[in-house]
N, C-alpha and C positions, 0 to 999 in steps of 0.2 A: 370288482367282480363283473365279469362279462356275462350277460344273460343272452342266451341264444334263442332263436325262434323255436327250437325244439324244447327248450326249458319252459317257455310260455305255453306251448301246446300241451306239455305234460302237466303243468300246473292247472290248466283249464280242464284237462281230462279228469284229474284228481278231484277238482271242485265240481265236476259234472256240469261244466259250462260249454256251450258252443261258442267259438270265437271265429270271426271272419279274419281274412288276411290283413285287413286294415286294422282291426282290433289287436291282432298279434303284434303289429309294429308299435301301436300306441302303448300296450301293456309292457312290451319289451323296454321301451324308453323309460316308462314310469318305474319299472322294477330296477333297472340299472341305476336310476337316480336315487331310489330308496336305499339300495345296498351301498351306494357311494356315501350317502349321508350317514348310514349306520357305521361304516368304516371310519368316517371322520370322527364320529362320537366315540368310537372305541379307542381311537388314537389319543384322546385327551387323557392326561395324567390326573387322576382324581385321588391319589394316595393321601394328600394332605387335607382333603376336604372332609370335614366332620359332619356327621348326620345331625340334623336338628329337627325338632318337632316330629319325632317318630312315635307313633302309637302302635305298640306291639300287640295290642289286644283288639284292634279294630276289626279283624277278620275272624275272631274267635267268638263263638256263641256257646252258651251252656247247652249241653246235649241232654235235655230233659225230655223223657218220653211223654207224649200227649195222647190221650185216648178219649174219643168221643164216639161211642158206638152208634148213636142215632145219626150223626153226621156221616159216618162211614157207610151206613146202610143207605142213606139218601144218595150219596155219591155213586155207590154201586148200582143203585136203581136207575141212574141216568144212562147207563150203558145197556146195549141190547141183550147181552148175554152175561151170565155169571157162571164161574166154575170154581169149585172148592172155596167158596166164600170170597172170591176175588173177581173184579171186573175183567171180562175177557175183551181184549182189543185185537185189532188186525195185526198180522205179522208185519214188521217194519222192513226187514231185509228179505 
């Protein structure tokens, strides 16, 4: 996959990064190498490879509610303002 200068500039814009002309050429080469490597990996036939040592529950946690009203009040107290029982924070976007 060929990465163009325009692709790098768009990626930088989306990442909210400023990149110089020198950095654009560096990132362009690095991204081309990365995508070439991914294409090589995708070309490998893994149909006969069996999964081993797979833990299907490693990412699952029991969803148990936890309530500590004194801790919640202490955390809300660390903020400057409170609104409707919640800590009020600055707008992000």
